[in-house]
NUKOL-943409 format. One record per atom (N, C-alpha, C): residue in three letters; y, z, x. Coordinates in steps of 0.1 Angstrom, whole numbers, plus 5000, padded with zeros to 4 digits. Atoms other than C-alpha are relative to their C-alpha. Example, Ala and Ser with C-alpha at 12.3 -4.5 7.8 and 13.67 -1.06 7.14 Angstrom:
BEGIN
ALA498850005009;ALA495550785123;ALA501250005009;SER498950004991;SER498950715137;SER501150084992;
This chain:
BEGIN
MET500049914988;MET570504132563;MET501149955010;SER499050054991;SER573603962577;SER500950125005;ASN499149894996;ASN575404302578;ASN499450065013;ARG500549954988;ARG575104422614;ARG499850154998;ALA500349865001;ALA573504762616;ALA500750085011;VAL499449914990;VAL575205052634;VAL498950075007;LEU500949924992;LEU573205202662;LEU500850115008;GLU499349894994;GLU574405552672;GLU499050075010;VAL500949934990;VAL573005722704;VAL500650135004;ILE499649874995;ILE573206082714;ILE500349995015;ALA499649994986;ALA575106132747;ALA500450145004;LEU499649864995;LEU575406452767;LEU501049995011;ASP499050014989;ASP577506312796;ASP500349865003;VAL499550144997;VAL579106012812;VAL498949905003;GLU501250094997;GLU575805872826;GLU499349954987;ASP500650045013;ASP574305872791;ASP500949904993;ALA499150085007;ALA577405722776;ALA500049865005;VAL499950144993;VAL577605432801;VAL498749924997;ALA501350075002;ALA573905352797;ALA499849964985;ALA500150045014;ALA574005362759;ALA500949884996;GLN499150115003;GLN577005132758;GLN499449875006;ALA500650124993;ALA575304892783;ALA498849954992;GLY501250045008;GLY572204892760;GLY500449944987;GLY499650055013;GLY574204792730;GLY500350104989;ALA499649905010;ALA575005112712;ALA501449974994;ASP498750025006;ASP577805082687;ASP500950125000;ARG499349875001;ARG578705452687;ARG499250105007;LEU500749894994;LEU577905772705;LEU500250134992;GLU499849865004;GLU577306122692;GLU500050095012;LEU499849914988;LEU578606362718;LEU499650144996;VAL500549875002;VAL576806692720;VAL499850075014;SER500549934988;SER575906962745;SER498850084995;ASP501149905003;ASP572807182747;ASP499049954989;MET501050055010;MET570006982730;MET498950114998;ALA501049905002;ALA567807292734;ALA500350084987;ALA499549945012;ALA569907422705;ALA500349904990;ASP499950115010;ASP569707092687;ASP501449935000;GLY498750074999;GLY573206982698;GLY501250084995;LEU498849925002;LEU576407192701;LEU501249935004;THR498750074996;THR580107112706;THR500149995015;PRO499850024985;PRO580706952740;PRO501450065004;SER498749954995;SER583607072762;SER501049894998;ARG498850095000;ARG587006912760;ARG499949915012;GLU500150084987;GLU586506802796;GLU498949894999;THR501150105001;THR583206622788;THR500549894991;PHE499550115009;PHE584806442759;PHE501049915007;ALA499050084993;ALA587706332780;ALA499449915011;ALA500750094990;ALA585406202808;ALA499349894994;ILE500750105006;ILE583306012784;ILE500949904993;ARG499050095006;ARG586305872765;ARG500549905010;ALA499450084990;ALA587605742798;ALA499049905005;ALA501150084993;ALA584205582808;ALA499549894991;VAL500650105009;VAL583305382776;VAL501149964990;GLY499050055010;GLY585105182750;GLY499550014985;ILE500549995014;ILE582905242719;ILE500450134994;PRO499649885007;PRO583605502692;PRO499150125004;LEU500749884997;LEU582605862698;LEU500150094989;ARG500049905010;ARG581606112672;ARG499750135007;VAL500249874993;VAL581906472685;VAL499550114991;MET500649895008;MET579706752673;MET500950125000;LEU499349875002;LEU581407062659;LEU498950104994;ARG501149915004;ARG578607322659;ARG499950105011;ALA499949894990;ALA578607662676;ALA498750065004;ALA501249934997;ALA575007772674;ALA498849924993;ASP501250075006;ASP571407652666;ASP499950054985;GLY500149975014;GLY570707642629;GLY501249934992;PHE499050075008;PHE572907532600;PHE501050094993;SER499049915004;SER575007842594;SER501249995008;ALA498850014992;ALA578607832604;ALA500350145007;GLY499849874994;GLY578408202613;GLY501150084993;SER499049915005;SER581108462608;SER501449934998;ALA498650055001;ALA584808402598;ALA500649975014;GLN499550024986;GLN585608442635;GLN499449885007;ASP500750124995;ASP583008182644;ASP500649874995;VAL499350125006;VAL584607942620;VAL501349975006;ASP498750014994;ASP588008012634;ASP499949945014;ARG500250054987;ARG586707942669;ARG499749855000;LEU500350145001;LEU585207612658;LEU501249924996;ALA498850075004;ALA588407512641;ALA500949985012;ALA499250014987;ALA590207582674;ALA499549905009;GLN500650104992;GLN587707372692;GLN500449864995;ALA499750135007;ALA588307092667;ALA501549965003;ARG498650024997;ARG592107122673;ARG500149955014;ALA499950044986;ALA591607102710;ALA499549865003;LEU500650134998;LEU589406802708;LEU500949894994;ARG499050095006;ARG591906632685;ARG501149975010;ALA498950014991;ALA594606702710;ALA499649915012;GLU500550084989;GLU592406542737;GLU499849854996;GLY500150145005;GLY592206222715;GLY498749974992;ALA501250025008;ALA588906272696;ALA500549964986;GLU499650065013;GLU589106072663;GLU498950004990;GLU501149995009;GLU585606112648;GLU499150125004;PHE500749874998;PHE583406412643;PHE498750014992;VAL501349985006;VAL580006542632;VAL499950154997;LEU500149865004;LEU579506872613;LEU499250024988;GLY500749975012;GLY577607042585;GLY499550145000;PHE500449865001;PHE577107402573;PHE499450034986;LEU500649955013;LEU574907562547;LEU500250154999;ALA500049865003;ALA575207892530;ALA498550055000;PRO501449954999;PRO572108122531;PRO499149954989;ASP500850055011;ASP571007992497;ASP499749855000;GLY500350154999;GLY570807632509;GLY501149914994;SER498950085005;SER574007522492;SER501049975011;PRO499150034989;PRO576807362512;PRO501050125002;ASP499049894997;ASP579107622529;ASP501449934999;LEU498750075001;LEU582307462515;LEU501150065007;ALA498949934993;ALA584607732529;ALA500049965014;ALA500150034986;ALA583407662564;ALA500349855003;VAL499750144999;VAL583407282560;VAL501449974998;GLU498650035002;GLU586907282546;GLU500950065011;ALA499249944989;ALA588207522573;ALA500049915012;VAL500150094988;VAL587007292600;VAL500649874998;THR499550135003;THR587806962584;THR501550004998;ALA498649995001;ALA591307092577;ALA500749965013;GLU499450024987;GLU591907052615;GLU499849855004;LEU500350144996;LEU590706682615;LEU501049904994;ALA498950095004;ALA593706542597;ALA499549864994;GLY500450125006;GLY591706292577;GLY499149915009;CYS500950084991;CYS589606172607;CYS498649984993;ARG501450035006;ARG586206022598;ARG499050105006;TRP501149914995;TRP583206252600;TRP498749984993;THR501450005005;THR579506272595;THR499650144996;PHE500749875003;PHE577806552576;PHE498649985005;HIS501350034992;HIS574706592598;HIS498850054992;ARG501349985006;ARG571106682591;ARG499950144993;ALA500049895009;ALA572007012574;ALA499649964986;ILE500450055013;ILE571506792543;ILE498550014998;ASP501550005001;ASP567806782551;ASP499450144998;ARG500449865002;ARG567707162548;ARG500650064987;ALA499349955012;ALA569807182516;ALA499050034989;ALA500949975011;ALA568307342485;ALA500049894990;ASP499950105010;ASP569607052464;ASP500949895006;ARG499250114993;ARG570706722482;ARG501049944990;ASP499150065010;ASP572306582450;ASP501250094998;GLN498949915002;GLN574306892444;GLN500950015013;LEU499249994987;LEU575406902481;LEU500949875000;ARG499250135000;ARG576606532479;ARG501150014991;LYS499050005010;LYS578506592448;LYS501150105003;ALA499149894996;ALA580106912461;ALA501049955012;LEU499250054988;LEU581306722493;LEU500849874997;ALA499650145002;ALA582206392477;ALA501549975002;ASP498550024999;ASP586006442476;ASP500650055013;LEU499449954988;LEU586406582511;LEU500649885008;PRO499450114993;PRO588806362531;PRO499249975013;GLY500650044987;GLY587206162560;GLY498549995000;LEU501550015000;LEU583506212550;LEU499649864997;ASP500450145002;ASP582005862555;ASP498549985003;THR501450024995;THR578405922567;THR499250134998;TYR501049895000;TYR575306142561;TYR499049965011;LEU501150024991;LEU573006172591;LEU498850074994;THR501249945007;THR569606232575;THR498749935003;ALA501450064999;ALA565906182579;ALA499450004986;GLY500649995013;GLY565406242542;GLY499150124998;ALA500849885000;ALA563306552550;ALA500250085012;ALA499849924988;ALA563506842574;ALA499049965010;ALA501150034990;ALA560206722590;ALA500249875007;GLY499750124994;GLY561606382598;GLY499849884991;VAL499950125008;VAL561806022587;VAL498749964993;GLU501350045005;GLU558105962582;GLU499850074986;GLU500149935013;GLU558106232554;GLU501149974991;GLY498850025008;GLY561606152542;GLY500349864995;LEU499850145005;LEU561205772536;LEU500349994985;PRO499750025015;PRO561005802498;PRO501350044996;VAL498749945003;VAL564106012497;VAL501149905005;LEU499150094995;LEU566005772519;LEU500149874992;LEU500050125008;LEU565005472498;LEU500650024987;SER499449975013;SER566005642466;SER501550025001;GLU498549974998;GLU569405752480;GLU500749875002;VAL499350124997;VAL570305412493;VAL500149924987;ALA500050085013;ALA569505262459;ALA501150064991;ARG499049945008;ARG572105502444;ARG501449985006;GLN498650024994;GLN575005392467;GLN501049954990;GLY498950035009;GLY578205372448;GLY500150104988;GLU499949895010;GLU577305652424;GLU500850115005;PRO499349884995;PRO579405972426;PRO499250085009;GLY500849924989;GLY578406152458;GLY499249915009;TYR500850094993;TYR576705842471;TYR500849895007;GLY499150104994;GLY579605652486;GLY499949995015;ALA500049994986;ALA579005762522;ALA498849925006;ARG501050084994;ARG576905552546;ARG498850105004;LEU501249934995;LEU573305672553;LEU499849965015;LEU500350024986;LEU572805712591;LEU498650075002;VAL501449955000;VAL569005752595;VAL499750055014;GLY500449944987;GLY567905982623;GLY499250124998;GLY500849885000;GLY565406252631;GLY498549954998;GLY501450055000;GLY561906132641;GLY500049854996;LEU500050145003;LEU563005772635;LEU499349925011;ALA500850094991;ALA560605512651;ALA500349864997;LEU499850145002;LEU560905142656;LEU499349944988;GLU500850065011;GLU558205082630;GLU500650034986;HIS499349975013;HIS560405242603;HIS501149904997;LEU498750095003;LEU563204982607;LEU499849894990;PRO500150115010;PRO561804692587;PRO500250054985;VAL499949965013;VAL561404892555;VAL501450064997;LEU498649945002;LEU564805072559;LEU501049894999;ARG499150115000;ARG566604752567;ARG499949924987;LYS500350085012;LYS565004572538;LYS500750074988;ALA499449925011;ALA566304852515;ALA501550005000;GLY498650014999;GLY569804792527;GLY500750105009;ILE499549904991;ILE570205082551;ILE500549935013;ASP499450074988;ASP572504982580;ASP500650105010;GLY499549904990;GLY573005302601;GLY498850075006;PHE501249944993;PHE570505432627;PHE500550085012;HIS499649904990;HIS570705732651;HIS498850045008;ILE501149964991;ILE568505792681;ILE500550105011;GLY499849914989;GLY568306072706;GLY498949995010;GLY501150004991;GLY564906122722;GLY499549865002;ALA500550144999;ALA564005752715;ALA500849925011;ALA499250074989;ALA566705652740;ALA499750055014;ARG500449934987;ARG565105872767;ARG498550005002;PRO501450004999;PRO561605762774;PRO499450115009;GLY500549894990;GLY561406032802;GLY500250134994;GLY499749865006;GLY562406312778;GLY501450045002;TRP498649965000;TRP565606512774;TRP500450045014;ALA499649974986;ALA565506612811;ALA500649885007;HIS499650124993;HIS566306252819;HIS501149934992;PRO498950065006;PRO569306032811;PRO499649894990;VAL500250125009;VAL569605762784;VAL499649885008;SER500550134994;SER567805442793;SER500749894993;ALA499450125006;ALA569905132787;ALA499049904995;ALA501050095004;ALA566704932784;ALA499450054986;ALA500549955013;ALA565405162756;ALA501049984989;VAL499050035010;VAL568705132737;VAL500049854997;GLU500050155002;GLU568604752742;GLU498849964991;GLU501150035008;GLU565104752726;GLU500350034985;TRP499649975014;TRP566504922695;TRP501049904995;ARG499050095004;ARG569504702694;ARG499449864996;ALA500750135003;ALA567204392695;ALA499250014987;ALA500849985012;ALA565004532668;ALA500950004987;LEU499150005012;LEU568004572645;LEU500849874998;SER499150125001;SER569504232652;SER499249884993;
């Protein structure tokens, strides 16, 4: 367990970002509108957070609640947002789209990632709603920049998804299984020992960094507790 685990924290604004960095976060996931489970933040919010902290930022590319990319016009708008964020200096992203049948929406993913010029990106929890996780991983395996899957192992969260997470980390290195597992979605401190023992080294928290709930900012002390548990 000498490999340092990555702790990623959801940030909505500068106050969140500064607190998360102070608590020991390694990376931030920047989103807006958690009522819709996290949408693309404004270019201005990204710029303000980039100026306020020194740790890496992954920026959400998502226009609406759910895992559909929407219409062709919606995809074009998202690609334009990605371009604007790149122009502002964003270097890492988070995205993921499914077709109605639960297969990966490759056309939408490719249209958006074409704007990222090889930047690193996370395929987010859409994988937990996929009809076939293995098929999704193999379909996405050769896309440039994909280095992480944010997943709970199950749509309902980590508690239910633990067996899937443990089986997938055991397959790392197989085709489709080269990307890092970033575990998030109902993740609790008590899950960490079994996940770390299995070799998982990426963890993602949102609500757990906000003891007061989403109406309150990130707590540096809460992030520090997670960082200590991972060290």
